C-alpha positions in Angstrom: 96.6 121.5 104.3 100.4 121.4 105.1 102.0 123.6 108.0 105.4 125.4 107.8 107.9 125.3 111.0 109.9 128.2 109.7 111.8 128.1 113.3 112.8 124.5 112.1 112.7 123.9 108.8 109.9 121.4 108.9 106.6 120.3 107.1 103.4 118.7 108.1 100.3 117.7 106.2 97.2 119.2 108.4 94.1 118.2 106.0 93.5 116.3 102.9 90.4 115.7 100.9 89.8 112.2 99.8 86.7 111.7 97.8 85.0 114.8 98.3 85.7 114.4 102.3 87.9 116.3 104.5 90.4 114.2 107.1 91.7 116.0 109.7 95.7 114.3 110.5 96.2 113.9 114.0 98.9 111.9 114.1 102.6 110.8 111.9 103.6 107.5 112.8 106.5 107.6 109.7 108.1 109.9 107.9 112.0 109.4 105.6 112.4 110.9 102.4 113.4 109.5 99.1 115.3 109.9 96.4 115.2 108.9 92.7 116.8 110.6 90.5 117.7 114.3 90.9 114.0 114.4 92.6 113.8 114.1 96.7 110.2 112.8 98.3 108.7 113.8 101.5 107.4 110.8 102.3 104.2 110.9 105.2 102.3 108.5 107.1 99.6 109.7 108.5 96.6 108.7 110.5 93.2 110.7 111.3 92.0 108.4 114.1 90.8 106.0 111.8 92.0 106.6 108.3 95.4 106.3 107.6 97.4 107.6 104.7 100.9 107.4 103.0 101.2 110.9 100.9 104.4 112.1 98.8 105.4 115.9 98.9 107.4 116.8 95.5 110.2 118.8 96.9 111.0 120.5 93.7 107.2 121.4 92.5 105.6 121.0 96.4 103.2 119.1 94.5 101.3 116.0 96.7 100.4 112.8 95.7 97.8 110.5 97.9 99.4 107.4 97.7 97.9 105.3 99.6 94.6 104.5 102.3 94.6 102.1 104.2 91.3 101.3 107.7 94.1 98.7 108.5 91.3 95.6 107.8 92.7 93.4 105.4 90.1 93.3 102.5 
C-alpha cells in the first residue's frame, strides 16, 4: 500500500506484505532515483522499526519490487 501526495507529487510506501505478514512502514530512511536505459526507478529504503526494506518502484508500469530485507544483524 502506498500513498500519493498530490500537492507535492510524492509517493510514499505505507505497508507491505512479505512472506504472508504485513509490515507497516514507519520511517523513510533514504530515497533516490536511478535510471537504467529508458527506465526510471524510485528506490525507497524504509523500516517498520525492526526490519529494513529496500523497495523499487518502476515509474513506467508502477510495479513495486522488494529488493532487500535486513534485520540489522550481520548474519
